[in-house]
Biopython code that builds the backbone (N, CA, C, O; Angstrom):
import numpy as np
from Bio.PDB.StructureBuilder import StructureBuilder

atoms = [
    (1, "MET", "N", (-5.665, -3.377, 17.823)),
    (1, "MET", "CA", (-4.734, -2.999, 16.777)),
    (1, "MET", "C", (-3.968, -4.225, 16.277)),
    (1, "MET", "O", (-3.662, -4.327, 15.089)),
    (2, "ARG", "N", (-3.664, -5.140, 17.173)),
    (2, "ARG", "CA", (-2.969, -6.354, 16.762)),
    (2, "ARG", "C", (-3.827, -7.165, 15.804)),
    (2, "ARG", "O", (-3.331, -7.688, 14.806)),
    (3, "ARG", "N", (-5.118, -7.266, 16.112)),
    (3, "ARG", "CA", (-6.012, -8.061, 15.252)),
    (3, "ARG", "C", (-6.219, -7.366, 13.899)),
    (3, "ARG", "O", (-6.338, -8.041, 12.876)),
    (4, "ILE", "N", (-6.262, -6.051, 13.880)),
    (4, "ILE", "CA", (-6.370, -5.325, 12.611)),
    (4, "ILE", "C", (-5.143, -5.596, 11.760)),
    (4, "ILE", "O", (-5.256, -5.779, 10.548)),
    (5, "ASP", "N", (-3.971, -5.624, 12.383)),
    (5, "ASP", "CA", (-2.739, -5.915, 11.652)),
    (5, "ASP", "C", (-2.772, -7.321, 11.074)),
    (5, "ASP", "O", (-2.364, -7.526, 9.931)),
    (6, "GLU", "N", (-3.250, -8.297, 11.846)),
    (6, "GLU", "CA", (-3.346, -9.669, 11.356)),
    (6, "GLU", "C", (-4.358, -9.782, 10.216)),
    (6, "GLU", "O", (-4.098, -10.453, 9.217)),
    (7, "LEU", "N", (-5.515, -9.125, 10.365)),
    (7, "LEU", "CA", (-6.527, -9.163, 9.312)),
    (7, "LEU", "C", (-6.042, -8.463, 8.048)),
    (7, "LEU", "O", (-6.407, -8.854, 6.939)),
    (8, "ASN", "N", (-5.222, -7.430, 8.213)),
    (8, "ASN", "CA", (-4.701, -6.724, 7.050)),
    (8, "ASN", "C", (-3.786, -7.623, 6.224)),
    (8, "ASN", "O", (-3.732, -7.486, 5.002)),
    (9, "LEU", "N", (-3.066, -8.539, 6.872)),
    (9, "LEU", "CA", (-2.235, -9.488, 6.136)),
    (9, "LEU", "C", (-3.094, -10.461, 5.325)),
    (9, "LEU", "O", (-2.718, -10.854, 4.221)),
    (10, "ASP", "N", (-4.257, -10.850, 5.883)),
    (10, "ASP", "CA", (-5.149, -11.764, 5.174)),
    (10, "ASP", "C", (-5.968, -11.044, 4.099)),
    (10, "ASP", "O", (-6.221, -11.603, 3.032)),
    (11, "TYR", "N", (-6.376, -9.814, 4.376)),
    (11, "TYR", "CA", (-7.226, -9.040, 3.463)),
    (11, "TYR", "C", (-6.603, -7.663, 3.229)),
    (11, "TYR", "O", (-7.074, -6.678, 3.798)),
    (12, "PRO", "N", (-5.561, -7.572, 2.408)),
    (12, "PRO", "CA", (-4.907, -6.271, 2.203)),
    (12, "PRO", "C", (-5.769, -5.270, 1.455)),
    (12, "PRO", "O", (-5.464, -4.078, 1.451)),
    (13, "PHE", "N", (-6.836, -5.729, 0.824)),
    (13, "PHE", "CA", (-7.744, -4.870, 0.080)),
    (13, "PHE", "C", (-8.867, -4.325, 0.946)),
    (13, "PHE", "O", (-9.686, -3.541, 0.466)),
    (14, "ALA", "N", (-8.923, -4.724, 2.214)),
    (14, "ALA", "CA", (-10.017, -4.331, 3.101)),
    (14, "ALA", "C", (-9.817, -2.908, 3.613)),
    (14, "ALA", "O", (-8.757, -2.561, 4.134)),
    (15, "GLY", "N", (-10.846, -2.106, 3.455)),
    (15, "GLY", "CA", (-10.858, -0.765, 4.021)),
    (15, "GLY", "C", (-11.415, -0.817, 5.432)),
    (15, "GLY", "O", (-11.566, -1.893, 6.010)),
    (16, "SER", "N", (-11.718, 0.348, 5.985)),
    (16, "SER", "CA", (-12.189, 0.391, 7.368)),
    (16, "SER", "C", (-13.567, -0.248, 7.521)),
    (16, "SER", "O", (-13.856, -0.839, 8.562)),
    (17, "ARG", "N", (-14.426, -0.141, 6.498)),
    (17, "ARG", "CA", (-15.762, -0.746, 6.600)),
    (17, "ARG", "C", (-15.685, -2.275, 6.608)),
    (17, "ARG", "O", (-16.314, -2.929, 7.439)),
    (18, "MET", "N", (-14.925, -2.826, 5.696)),
    (18, "MET", "CA", (-14.805, -4.276, 5.643)),
    (18, "MET", "C", (-14.058, -4.802, 6.869)),
    (18, "MET", "O", (-14.392, -5.861, 7.400)),
    (19, "MET", "N", (-13.050, -4.057, 7.313)),
    (19, "MET", "CA", (-12.294, -4.454, 8.495)),
    (19, "MET", "C", (-13.202, -4.469, 9.719)),
    (19, "MET", "O", (-13.101, -5.367, 10.554)),
    (20, "ARG", "N", (-14.095, -3.472, 9.831)),
    (20, "ARG", "CA", (-15.039, -3.429, 10.940)),
    (20, "ARG", "C", (-15.944, -4.653, 10.904)),
    (20, "ARG", "O", (-16.220, -5.246, 11.946)),
    (21, "GLY", "N", (-16.410, -5.039, 9.715)),
    (21, "GLY", "CA", (-17.250, -6.221, 9.597)),
    (21, "GLY", "C", (-16.540, -7.477, 10.055)),
    (21, "GLY", "O", (-17.132, -8.318, 10.733)),
    (22, "CYS", "N", (-15.275, -7.609, 9.691)),
    (22, "CYS", "CA", (-14.486, -8.771, 10.130)),
    (22, "CYS", "C", (-14.336, -8.787, 11.644)),
    (22, "CYS", "O", (-14.446, -9.838, 12.276)),
    (23, "LEU", "N", (-14.084, -7.615, 12.222)),
    (23, "LEU", "CA", (-13.905, -7.539, 13.677)),
    (23, "LEU", "C", (-15.203, -7.837, 14.416)),
    (23, "LEU", "O", (-15.182, -8.513, 15.445)),
    (24, "VAL", "N", (-16.332, -7.345, 13.912)),
    (24, "VAL", "CA", (-17.621, -7.592, 14.571)),
    (24, "VAL", "C", (-17.959, -9.084, 14.524)),
    (24, "VAL", "O", (-18.484, -9.631, 15.494)),
    (25, "ARG", "N", (-17.662, -9.740, 13.404)),
    (25, "ARG", "CA", (-17.919, -11.180, 13.303)),
    (25, "ARG", "C", (-17.091, -11.972, 14.305)),
    (25, "ARG", "O", (-17.491, -13.058, 14.727)),
    (26, "GLU", "N", (-15.937, -11.429, 14.688)),
    (26, "GLU", "CA", (-15.075, -12.117, 15.661)),
    (26, "GLU", "C", (-15.391, -11.732, 17.107)),
    (26, "GLU", "O", (-14.775, -12.254, 18.035)),
    (27, "GLY", "N", (-16.342, -10.826, 17.301)),
    (27, "GLY", "CA", (-16.741, -10.462, 18.658)),
    (27, "GLY", "C", (-16.191, -9.149, 19.161)),
    (27, "GLY", "O", (-16.425, -8.797, 20.317)),
    (28, "PHE", "N", (-15.463, -8.405, 18.334)),
    (28, "PHE", "CA", (-14.969, -7.076, 18.708)),
    (28, "PHE", "C", (-15.983, -6.049, 18.231)),
    (28, "PHE", "O", (-16.086, -5.806, 17.028)),
    (29, "TYR", "N", (-16.727, -5.447, 19.130)),
    (29, "TYR", "CA", (-17.761, -4.497, 18.744)),
    (29, "TYR", "C", (-17.177, -3.089, 18.731)),
    (29, "TYR", "O", (-17.097, -2.423, 19.763)),
    (30, "VAL", "N", (-16.773, -2.654, 17.548)),
    (30, "VAL", "CA", (-16.173, -1.330, 17.349)),
    (30, "VAL", "C", (-16.905, -0.638, 16.209)),
    (30, "VAL", "O", (-17.569, -1.279, 15.394)),
    (31, "GLY", "N", (-16.772, 0.672, 16.169)),
    (31, "GLY", "CA", (-17.372, 1.448, 15.095)),
    (31, "GLY", "C", (-16.416, 1.609, 13.925)),
    (31, "GLY", "O", (-15.204, 1.435, 14.055)),
    (32, "GLN", "N", (-16.995, 1.947, 12.779)),
    (32, "GLN", "CA", (-16.210, 2.096, 11.566)),
    (32, "GLN", "C", (-15.235, 3.259, 11.669)),
    (32, "GLN", "O", (-14.110, 3.162, 11.179)),
    (33, "LEU", "N", (-15.643, 4.356, 12.298)),
    (33, "LEU", "CA", (-14.754, 5.509, 12.442)),
    (33, "LEU", "C", (-13.581, 5.202, 13.368)),
    (33, "LEU", "O", (-12.470, 5.686, 13.150)),
    (34, "HIS", "N", (-13.826, 4.407, 14.389)),
    (34, "HIS", "CA", (-12.732, 4.017, 15.289)),
    (34, "HIS", "C", (-11.732, 3.132, 14.554)),
    (34, "HIS", "O", (-10.522, 3.281, 14.725)),
    (35, "VAL", "N", (-12.236, 2.214, 13.740)),
    (35, "VAL", "CA", (-11.349, 1.351, 12.947)),
    (35, "VAL", "C", (-10.556, 2.201, 11.964)),
    (35, "VAL", "O", (-9.360, 1.977, 11.774)),
    (36, "ALA", "N", (-11.214, 3.181, 11.335)),
    (36, "ALA", "CA", (-10.510, 4.068, 10.393)),
    (36, "ALA", "C", (-9.415, 4.853, 11.105)),
    (36, "ALA", "O", (-8.328, 5.032, 10.557)),
    (37, "THR", "N", (-9.687, 5.320, 12.314)),
    (37, "THR", "CA", (-8.689, 6.058, 13.085)),
    (37, "THR", "C", (-7.496, 5.174, 13.432)),
    (37, "THR", "O", (-6.345, 5.596, 13.319)),
    (38, "LEU", "N", (-7.778, 3.951, 13.854)),
    (38, "LEU", "CA", (-6.694, 3.029, 14.197)),
    (38, "LEU", "C", (-5.876, 2.674, 12.958)),
    (38, "LEU", "O", (-4.651, 2.578, 13.037)),
    (39, "MET", "N", (-6.535, 2.480, 11.818)),
    (39, "MET", "CA", (-5.812, 2.157, 10.596)),
    (39, "MET", "C", (-4.920, 3.317, 10.165)),
    (39, "MET", "O", (-3.816, 3.100, 9.666)),
    (40, "LYS", "N", (-5.395, 4.552, 10.357)),
    (40, "LYS", "CA", (-4.556, 5.723, 10.049)),
    (40, "LYS", "C", (-3.353, 5.777, 10.970)),
    (40, "LYS", "O", (-2.236, 6.049, 10.531)),
    (41, "ARG", "N", (-3.583, 5.518, 12.252)),
    (41, "ARG", "CA", (-2.492, 5.550, 13.226)),
    (41, "ARG", "C", (-1.452, 4.488, 12.906)),
    (41, "ARG", "O", (-0.257, 4.706, 13.106)),
    (42, "MET", "N", (-1.906, 3.327, 12.404)),
    (42, "MET", "CA", (-0.994, 2.238, 12.068)),
    (42, "MET", "C", (-0.431, 2.381, 10.654)),
    (42, "MET", "O", (0.398, 1.579, 10.224)),
    (43, "ARG", "N", (-0.883, 3.402, 9.942)),
    (43, "ARG", "CA", (-0.484, 3.641, 8.544)),
    (43, "ARG", "C", (-0.815, 2.450, 7.654)),
    (43, "ARG", "O", (-0.005, 2.009, 6.838)),
    (44, "ILE", "N", (-2.032, 1.946, 7.839)),
    (44, "ILE", "CA", (-2.548, 0.859, 7.014)),
    (44, "ILE", "C", (-3.588, 1.449, 6.077)),
    (44, "ILE", "O", (-4.485, 2.174, 6.510)),
    (45, "ALA", "N", (-3.468, 1.140, 4.801)),
    (45, "ALA", "CA", (-4.447, 1.588, 3.814)),
    (45, "ALA", "C", (-4.804, 0.406, 2.923)),
    (45, "ALA", "O", (-3.985, -0.484, 2.692)),
    (46, "ALA", "N", (-6.023, 0.410, 2.431)),
    (46, "ALA", "CA", (-6.463, -0.658, 1.540)),
    (46, "ALA", "C", (-5.713, -0.564, 0.217)),
    (46, "ALA", "O", (-5.460, 0.529, -0.290)),
    (47, "ILE", "N", (-5.365, -1.712, -0.328)),
    (47, "ILE", "CA", (-4.690, -1.763, -1.620)),
    (47, "ILE", "C", (-5.757, -1.885, -2.694)),
    (47, "ILE", "O", (-6.573, -2.807, -2.664)),
    (48, "TYR", "N", (-5.753, -0.971, -3.629)),
    (48, "TYR", "CA", (-6.701, -1.032, -4.736)),
    (48, "TYR", "C", (-6.057, -0.424, -5.967)),
    (48, "TYR", "O", (-5.055, 0.285, -5.876)),
    (49, "ARG", "N", (-6.641, -0.708, -7.107)),
    (49, "ARG", "CA", (-6.095, -0.233, -8.372)),
    (49, "ARG", "C", (-6.384, 1.256, -8.518)),
    (49, "ARG", "O", (-7.534, 1.686, -8.441)),
    (50, "ARG", "N", (-5.338, 2.028, -8.726)),
    (50, "ARG", "CA", (-5.487, 3.468, -8.918)),
    (50, "ARG", "C", (-5.318, 3.778, -10.398)),
    (50, "ARG", "O", (-4.396, 3.277, -11.042)),
    (51, "LEU", "N", (-6.203, 4.597, -10.931)),
    (51, "LEU", "CA", (-6.146, 4.962, -12.336)),
    (51, "LEU", "C", (-5.399, 6.276, -12.507)),
    (51, "LEU", "O", (-5.530, 7.191, -11.694)),
    (52, "VAL", "N", (-4.622, 6.353, -13.566)),
    (52, "VAL", "CA", (-3.874, 7.564, -13.870)),
    (52, "VAL", "C", (-4.446, 8.148, -15.150)),
    (52, "VAL", "O", (-4.565, 7.448, -16.156)),
    (53, "GLN", "N", (-4.800, 9.418, -15.117)),
    (53, "GLN", "CA", (-5.339, 10.084, -16.295)),
    (53, "GLN", "C", (-4.189, 10.596, -17.151)),
    (53, "GLN", "O", (-3.356, 11.369, -16.679)),
    (54, "LEU", "N", (-4.144, 10.171, -18.396)),
    (54, "LEU", "CA", (-3.131, 10.627, -19.335)),
    (54, "LEU", "C", (-3.771, 11.541, -20.364)),
    (54, "LEU", "O", (-4.977, 11.472, -20.602)),
    (55, "GLU", "N", (-2.974, 12.384, -20.964)),
    (55, "GLU", "CA", (-3.489, 13.244, -22.015)),
    (55, "GLU", "C", (-3.873, 12.393, -23.215)),
    (55, "GLU", "O", (-3.337, 11.302, -23.409)),
    (56, "ALA", "N", (-4.798, 12.893, -24.014)),
    (56, "ALA", "CA", (-5.259, 12.163, -25.191)),
    (56, "ALA", "C", (-4.098, 11.966, -26.159)),
    (56, "ALA", "O", (-3.357, 12.905, -26.451)),
    (57, "GLY", "N", (-3.949, 10.758, -26.646)),
    (57, "GLY", "CA", (-2.912, 10.462, -27.621)),
    (57, "GLY", "C", (-1.566, 10.098, -27.025)),
    (57, "GLY", "O", (-0.657, 9.728, -27.769)),
    (58, "SER", "N", (-1.405, 10.187, -25.732)),
    (58, "SER", "CA", (-0.118, 9.824, -25.139)),
    (58, "SER", "C", (-0.285, 8.524, -24.366)),
    (58, "SER", "O", (-1.266, 8.344, -23.644)),
    (59, "GLY", "N", (0.657, 7.640, -24.517)),
    (59, "GLY", "CA", (0.615, 6.363, -23.807)),
    (59, "GLY", "C", (1.723, 6.298, -22.790)),
    (59, "GLY", "O", (2.534, 7.217, -22.676)),
    (60, "SER", "N", (1.757, 5.205, -22.048)),
    (60, "SER", "CA", (2.806, 5.059, -21.036)),
    (60, "SER", "C", (4.176, 4.979, -21.699)),
    (60, "SER", "O", (5.172, 5.400, -21.110)),
    (61, "GLN", "N", (4.240, 4.440, -22.926)),
    (61, "GLN", "CA", (5.508, 4.372, -23.653)),
    (61, "GLN", "C", (6.060, 5.777, -23.874)),
    (61, "GLN", "O", (7.265, 5.996, -23.744)),
    (62, "ASP", "N", (5.176, 6.746, -24.212)),
    (62, "ASP", "CA", (5.617, 8.123, -24.422)),
    (62, "ASP", "C", (6.196, 8.722, -23.140)),
    (62, "ASP", "O", (7.169, 9.475, -23.185)),
    (63, "LEU", "N", (5.590, 8.380, -21.990)),
    (63, "LEU", "CA", (6.090, 8.903, -20.719)),
    (63, "LEU", "C", (7.491, 8.384, -20.431)),
    (63, "LEU", "O", (8.346, 9.130, -19.953)),
    (64, "LEU", "N", (7.731, 7.101, -20.722)),
    (64, "LEU", "CA", (9.054, 6.526, -20.472)),
    (64, "LEU", "C", (10.103, 7.154, -21.392)),
    (64, "LEU", "O", (11.210, 7.461, -20.949)),
    (65, "VAL", "N", (9.768, 7.342, -22.645)),
    (65, "VAL", "CA", (10.716, 7.918, -23.599)),
    (65, "VAL", "C", (11.023, 9.359, -23.233)),
    (65, "VAL", "O", (12.180, 9.776, -23.285)),
    (66, "SER", "N", (9.993, 10.135, -22.859)),
    (66, "SER", "CA", (10.239, 11.539, -22.527)),
    (66, "SER", "C", (11.094, 11.662, -21.266)),
    (66, "SER", "O", (11.911, 12.577, -21.165)),
    (67, "ALA", "N", (10.918, 10.753, -20.304)),
    (67, "ALA", "CA", (11.735, 10.792, -19.092)),
    (67, "ALA", "C", (13.180, 10.438, -19.415)),
    (67, "ALA", "O", (14.105, 11.045, -18.876)),
    (68, "ALA", "N", (13.379, 9.459, -20.293)),
    (68, "ALA", "CA", (14.732, 9.058, -20.664)),
    (68, "ALA", "C", (15.432, 10.152, -21.463)),
    (68, "ALA", "O", (16.637, 10.349, -21.304)),
    (69, "GLN", "N", (14.705, 10.864, -22.315)),
    (69, "GLN", "CA", (15.312, 11.921, -23.110)),
    (69, "GLN", "C", (15.668, 13.125, -22.250)),
    (69, "GLN", "O", (16.639, 13.824, -22.542)),
    (70, "ALA", "N", (14.893, 13.381, -21.187)),
    (70, "ALA", "CA", (15.142, 14.545, -20.337)),
    (70, "ALA", "C", (16.345, 14.332, -19.424)),
    (70, "ALA", "O", (16.944, 15.303, -18.961)),
    (71, "ALA", "N", (16.705, 13.089, -19.160)),
    (71, "ALA", "CA", (17.807, 12.797, -18.243)),
    (71, "ALA", "C", (19.144, 12.795, -18.986)),
    (71, "ALA", "O", (19.256, 12.256, -20.087)),
    (72, "ASP", "N", (20.152, 13.405, -18.364)),
    (72, "ASP", "CA", (21.488, 13.406, -18.947)),
    (72, "ASP", "C", (22.218, 12.092, -18.682)),
    (72, "ASP", "O", (22.977, 11.617, -19.527)),
    (73, "HIS", "N", (21.989, 11.515, -17.524)),
    (73, "HIS", "CA", (22.614, 10.233, -17.203)),
    (73, "HIS", "C", (21.633, 9.399, -16.397)),
    (73, "HIS", "O", (20.596, 9.900, -15.960)),
    (74, "ALA", "N", (21.958, 8.137, -16.201)),
    (74, "ALA", "CA", (21.021, 7.173, -15.611)),
    (74, "ALA", "C", (20.604, 7.534, -14.192)),
    (74, "ALA", "O", (19.495, 7.194, -13.780)),
    (75, "ALA", "N", (21.451, 8.204, -13.443)),
    (75, "ALA", "CA", (21.124, 8.518, -12.050)),
    (75, "ALA", "C", (19.953, 9.496, -11.950)),
    (75, "ALA", "O", (19.304, 9.559, -10.906)),
    (76, "GLN", "N", (19.673, 10.246, -12.989)),
    (76, "GLN", "CA", (18.573, 11.207, -12.946)),
    (76, "GLN", "C", (17.221, 10.547, -13.193)),
    (76, "GLN", "O", (16.192, 11.174, -12.944)),
    (77, "LEU", "N", (17.186, 9.314, -13.669)),
    (77, "LEU", "CA", (15.917, 8.654, -13.968)),
    (77, "LEU", "C", (15.175, 8.247, -12.704)),
    (77, "LEU", "O", (13.953, 8.108, -12.750)),
    (78, "GLY", "N", (15.831, 8.057, -11.616)),
    (78, "GLY", "CA", (15.160, 7.795, -10.355)),
    (78, "GLY", "C", (15.412, 6.407, -9.813)),
    (78, "GLY", "O", (15.771, 5.480, -10.540)),
    (79, "LEU", "N", (15.215, 6.295, -8.528)),
    (79, "LEU", "CA", (15.427, 5.056, -7.814)),
    (79, "LEU", "C", (14.361, 5.000, -6.732)),
    (79, "LEU", "O", (14.162, 5.976, -6.009)),
    (80, "ALA", "N", (13.676, 3.874, -6.612)),
    (80, "ALA", "CA", (12.643, 3.713, -5.593)),
    (80, "ALA", "C", (13.056, 2.620, -4.624)),
    (80, "ALA", "O", (13.490, 1.542, -5.030)),
    (81, "ILE", "N", (12.918, 2.911, -3.343)),
    (81, "ILE", "CA", (13.283, 1.950, -2.306)),
    (81, "ILE", "C", (12.116, 1.849, -1.330)),
    (81, "ILE", "O", (11.532, 2.862, -0.947)),
    (82, "ASP", "N", (11.777, 0.621, -0.927)),
    (82, "ASP", "CA", (10.710, 0.412, 0.046)),
    (82, "ASP", "C", (11.168, -0.663, 1.026)),
    (82, "ASP", "O", (11.723, -1.685, 0.623)),
    (83, "ILE", "N", (10.934, -0.428, 2.309)),
    (83, "ILE", "CA", (11.275, -1.387, 3.353)),
    (83, "ILE", "C", (10.013, -1.654, 4.158)),
    (83, "ILE", "O", (9.328, -0.717, 4.568)),
    (84, "ILE", "N", (9.701, -2.920, 4.386)),
    (84, "ILE", "CA", (8.493, -3.297, 5.128)),
    (84, "ILE", "C", (8.839, -4.464, 6.044)),
    (84, "ILE", "O", (9.758, -5.232, 5.760)),
    (85, "TYR", "N", (8.103, -4.595, 7.144)),
    (85, "TYR", "CA", (8.320, -5.770, 7.988)),
    (85, "TYR", "C", (7.137, -6.701, 7.820)),
    (85, "TYR", "O", (6.003, -6.265, 7.624)),
    (86, "ILE", "N", (7.423, -7.993, 7.900)),
    (86, "ILE", "CA", (6.408, -9.030, 7.744)),
    (86, "ILE", "C", (6.370, -9.840, 9.032)),
    (86, "ILE", "O", (7.353, -10.494, 9.379)),
    (87, "PRO", "N", (5.231, -9.804, 9.755)),
    (87, "PRO", "CA", (5.126, -10.604, 10.979)),
    (87, "PRO", "C", (5.185, -12.096, 10.664)),
    (87, "PRO", "O", (4.548, -12.567, 9.721)),
    (88, "MET", "N", (5.939, -12.817, 11.446)),
    (88, "MET", "CA", (6.073, -14.266, 11.279)),
    (88, "MET", "C", (5.582, -14.947, 12.561)),
    (88, "MET", "O", (5.175, -14.276, 13.509)),
    (89, "ALA", "N", (5.624, -16.269, 12.583)),
    (89, "ALA", "CA", (5.194, -17.003, 13.773)),
    (89, "ALA", "C", (6.052, -16.629, 14.982)),
    (89, "ALA", "O", (5.547, -16.512, 16.099)),
    (90, "ARG", "N", (7.360, -16.441, 14.748)),
    (90, "ARG", "CA", (8.267, -16.011, 15.814)),
    (90, "ARG", "C", (9.004, -14.777, 15.339)),
    (90, "ARG", "O", (9.966, -14.889, 14.579)),
    (91, "GLY", "N", (8.580, -13.620, 15.764)),
    (91, "GLY", "CA", (9.246, -12.380, 15.388)),
    (91, "GLY", "C", (8.749, -11.830, 14.066)),
    (91, "GLY", "O", (7.567, -11.947, 13.742)),
    (92, "PHE", "N", (9.640, -11.236, 13.310)),
    (92, "PHE", "CA", (9.281, -10.644, 12.024)),
    (92, "PHE", "C", (10.495, -10.630, 11.119)),
    (92, "PHE", "O", (11.621, -10.859, 11.560)),
    (93, "VAL", "N", (10.249, -10.354, 9.833)),
    (93, "VAL", "CA", (11.296, -10.325, 8.826)),
    (93, "VAL", "C", (11.193, -9.001, 8.081)),
    (93, "VAL", "O", (10.088, -8.551, 7.775)),
    (94, "TYR", "N", (12.319, -8.376, 7.787)),
    (94, "TYR", "CA", (12.338, -7.185, 6.962)),
    (94, "TYR", "C", (12.428, -7.565, 5.490)),
    (94, "TYR", "O", (13.174, -8.473, 5.123)),
    (95, "LEU", "N", (11.666, -6.866, 4.644)),
    (95, "LEU", "CA", (11.724, -7.062, 3.205)),
    (95, "LEU", "C", (12.056, -5.721, 2.589)),
    (95, "LEU", "O", (11.345, -4.738, 2.803)),
    (96, "ALA", "N", (13.134, -5.677, 1.823)),
    (96, "ALA", "CA", (13.545, -4.449, 1.154)),
    (96, "ALA", "C", (13.453, -4.654, -0.343)),
    (96, "ALA", "O", (13.910, -5.670, -0.866)),
    (97, "ALA", "N", (12.858, -3.685, -1.040)),
    (97, "ALA", "CA", (12.736, -3.742, -2.497)),
    (97, "ALA", "C", (13.376, -2.495, -3.086)),
    (97, "ALA", "O", (13.103, -1.375, -2.652)),
    (98, "VAL", "N", (14.230, -2.704, -4.078)),
    (98, "VAL", "CA", (14.888, -1.597, -4.766)),
    (98, "VAL", "C", (14.529, -1.682, -6.242)),
    (98, "VAL", "O", (14.783, -2.693, -6.897)),
    (99, "VAL", "N", (13.931, -0.604, -6.759)),
    (99, "VAL", "CA", (13.537, -0.557, -8.158)),
    (99, "VAL", "C", (14.302, 0.577, -8.818)),
    (99, "VAL", "O", (14.252, 1.721, -8.367)),
    (100, "ASP", "N", (15.007, 0.251, -9.884)),
    (100, "ASP", "CA", (15.786, 1.270, -10.577)),
    (100, "ASP", "C", (15.162, 1.548, -11.919)),
    (100, "ASP", "O", (15.664, 2.382, -12.672)),
]
sb = StructureBuilder()
sb.init_structure("model")
sb.init_model(0)
sb.init_chain("A")
sb.init_seg("    ")
for serial, (resi, resn, name, xyz) in enumerate(atoms, 1):
    if name == "N":
        sb.init_residue(resn, " ", resi, " ")
    sb.init_atom(name, np.array(xyz, "f"), 0.0, 1.0, " ", f" {name:<3s}", serial, name[0])
structure = sb.get_structure()
């Protein structure tokens, strides 16, 4: 699990199949399903571009305007917060991101 965490920092786009290939090349003989199970347990997922289906004729600009018009004040528009830890050579560092 430690090596999967380290490889995930180097290859954040790697899924369980690619991660298994990296581990086998390093001498860890594991199966793809076992790697997938460990990645789920560690809450690691591959980063990839996700597509959003919009209705015909509507753009992202329309979504922003409709959300702003529906809100009575700024607090209703939403706030996103994410906290993650980053392993370092000695210990780790917390990174917090706030998006308003």
